[in-house]
N, C-alpha and C positions, 0 to 999 in steps of 0.2 A: 504494500500500500504506500503510494507516494504521499508527499506532504499535502497536496491539494485534496486528495481522497480523505486523508485524516481530518482536514479542516471541514470538508463536506459532512463527515460523520458528526462533527460538533454542531454544524448548522442544523442537521436533522434533529439532534437532541434538543437544541434550543427551540426549534419549531414545535416540537411535541411537548415542551414544558409549559408551565403557567396557564394551563387550560382550566376554566372555571369548573367547579364540581357539579354543576347542574347536569343531571344524567343525560338529557336529550342532546344538549350542546356537546358534551364530552363524547357521546356516541357518534354523532355526525362528524365531528372534528377528527376523531380517531379513524373513522372510515375514509375520510378524504386523504389523510396522510399515512394510510397503512402501506402504501407503495412508496418505496424510496425514490423511484424515478431517476432520470438522468441529471436533473438540476443544472441544465446548461447555463441558465442565466446566473444562478448563484456561483457556479464554477467560473464563469466569465468575470464576475465581480471579484472573486478571490484572486484570479490571475492578475487582474488589473491592479489590485491593491498590494499584491505580493512584491512589488518593487520596493516597498517599505514595510516589511513584516512586523516591525516593532510597534507599529501604530495599533492602539487598542480599538476595539469595536469592529474589527474586520469580520469576525464571525457573525456579529449582530447585524451588520450591514448586508451581508450575503443572505441572512435569514429574512431580512426585510424584503429584499428583491424576490425571494422565493414565495413569500407570503402574498405580495402584491400580484405576482403571476397567478398563483393558485386562486386567489379571490376573483380575478377576471375570468378564469376558466369556469368556476362555479356559476358565475353570473351569465357567462356565454351559454352554458347548457340550458339555463332557464329561458333566455332569449330565443335560442334555436330549438327549444323543446327537444333536446337531445336525450336519448335513452342510455347512451354509453359514453364513458370517458376512459381512455387508456385501457380498453378491454373490460372495464368494470361498469356496472350499472351506475348511472349518474345519481347525484343526491336528489334532484327533483323527480327522478323516476321512482326511487325507493321511498322517499318521504313526500315532498310536495314542492311546487314552485315557491311557495312562501318560505319553506325551510331553506331552499336554495338561495333565495335573495338574502335572507337574514343571516345565514351562516357565512355567506360571502362578505356581508357587512362586518360580521364579527372578525373575520380574518383580516379584512382591511384595517379595522380598528386596532388589532394587535400589532400590525405593521406600523401604524401611526405612533403607538406607545413606544415601540423600539426606536422610531425616528427621533422622538424627543430625547431619548437616552443618548443617541449619537450626538445630537445637539449642534451640528455644524450647519450654519445658515445656507451655505451654497449647496450642500447635499439635500437639505429639506426642500429648497427651491427646485432643484433638478427633479427630485422624485415627485413633487406636487405637479410639476409641469408634465412629466411623463404620464402620470395617472390621468390627468386631464386629457392629454392627447390620445391615450388608449380609448377612453370613453368616446371621444370625438370620432375616432376611427370606426367604432362599432355603430355609431349613429349614421355616419356617412355610408357604411355598408348597408344599413337598413334601407336608406334612400335608394340604394343601387339594386335592390331586389327586383328581378324581372325587367331590368333595364338593359336591353340588348344594345342600346346606343352608348353605353358607358365608354369612356375613353381609356386608353392605356395609361395616360397620366394619372387619372383618378384611381385606377386599379393599383398603380404603384404607391400612390398616396395612402390608400387603404392598407396596403402591405406594410408600409412604414409605420403608420399609427398603430395598427393592430399588433405587430410583432417587432419590427425593427426598432421602434421607439424604446421599448423596455430593454432590449439588448444594448442599445446605445447608452441608456441611463445606467445600466449595470456597470458598464465599462467606465463611464465618466465619473460616477460617484466613487468607484473604487480608486480611481486615479486622484480624485479630489481628497479622499480620506488620506491617501499616501502623501499628500502635499508635494507633488512632484512638478516637473516643468510643464508649462503650457503646451509645448510641442508634443510631449508624451500623451497628455490628455486628448489633444486633437487627433493624433494618429490612432490611438487605441479606440477612441469613440467612433471614428469613421469606419474602422475595420469592423467593430461590433455591429454598427448599423447595417453594413452590407451583409454580414453573416445573418442578422435577423431577417432582413428582407429575403435573402436566399432561403432561409428556413421556411418562410411563408410560401414562397414559390414552390418549394418541394412539397409542402403540405397540400397545396392545390393540385399538384401532379398526383400525389398519392390518393387523392379522393377519386381520381379517374383510373381506378385499378380494379381488377377482378379478384384481387387477393383478399382473403379473409383474415390475414395475419398482420394488419397494420394498427391494430388497437382501437379502431373505431369503425362504424359502418361506412362502407364506400358509397360513392355517388350521393352523399348526404347534401353537399353544396348544391348540386343540380336539383335534387328533389325539394330543397328549400327555396329554390328560385335564385340562388346566388350566382351571379356571373363572375367566374374566376378565370384565370389566364387560359386554360385549355379551351373552355367554351368561347371565350372572347376571340382568340386567334382563329378558331375553326369557323365561327360565325362570320368573321370579316372575310374569310376566304371562300365562303359557301355561295352557291348560286341561289336563285330565288326560292326554288322548291325545297332545297336543303335547309335554308334559313327558316322556312316555315316549319319544317319537321323539328328542327332544334328548338324553335320558339315554343312549339306545342308541348315539348317535353320538359322545358324549363319550369320548375315548380310542380312537376307531375310526380306524385309519390309512387305511381305505378309504371314509371318509365321503363322501357325495355333497355336495361343497362348495356347489354352486349351490342345491341344495334346502335345505341348512342355512342358507345366507345369506338365502334367501327367508323362512324361518321366523323367523330372528333379526330381520330387518327388520320383518316383519309384527307382531311382538310387542314392538316399540319398543326392542329391544336396542341398535340403532345410535343412534337419536334420543336415548335417555336417557343413553347414554354421551357423546354430543356435548354434551348439557346439562351433564353433570358437568365436561367439559373447559372449557366456557364459565365455569363457576363458579370453577375453579382459575385460569383465565386472568385473570378479574376480580380475584381475591384477589391475584394476583401484581402486577397493575397498581396496586392500592390500596397495597400494601407499597412498590412502587417509588417511588410519588409522595411517600412519607414521607422519602425520601432527600434530604438537603439539597443535595448536590452535583449540579447540574443535568446535567452531562455524564454522570456515572455513572447518574443516574436515567434519562436517555434511552437509554443502552446497555442497561440492565436491561429497560426496556420493549421494546426491539428484540429482546432475547433471548426474552422472554415471547411476543412475536408470532411469532418464528421457531419456537418450540415449538408454538404453537397452529396454525400454518399448514403445518407440515411434512407432506410426503407420502411420506417414506421414512426 
């Protein structure tokens, strides 16, 4: 077990500590955090702050990042009416939408308590801004449901707000905690942002899969009426009749997924999304190579590769 893995173990312990004794809250909270997960964002935060490991509150800050991320997932499941999360039944499916909203708020509030403990104004400002942007991204995506005329610029904006923004904040706050040089903060934040957007692009690709092993139901975005990159590119390349077929299946819970996947593939929806993923992977590597600390540079490149190659 390397040093980051040991630190992530302590992040996990901190997240699972200090839960109120109220039985229902404790039960739901324990259910949400029963799986250790990859903790990519917490890992990113620890990598960023590792340039100055003597700084206190490194573990607490990484726990804050993970708590914020988890709260958004719980709320997302309510908004999307999702039945599964990471291969397990979602909170709203086992309990109720009200439980999902309120336990998400509870997790947010726990993150805010820890933020006060960290006490650095610039870190509080960055995390508050990131949380606001994430909410904005979800609202923008709601407006984009069943919108076949959405632009690529807006899709990238949604990817940044939904996923890239917290990746960016994880890296920036870690660097701010370490009180390091502005150029380091800039480069690692830019790298993290590109990794986050890449992560979302891969998520969109994985949704257009016939695999049952990705930890969530496939074609969920399509069935919910969400225009993501594969649908967007295919729709732009399609003739009038194919556009009509694609439109009729957007938001259709009973869509024939094999036929839709064939159409998406035939009209370059998958290949063009893969090209976009390559672009953001390349951008992440370029930013990572500007980081002077070679150990951190290597770890950021490995994270970019992990995001690029992920299959779930």
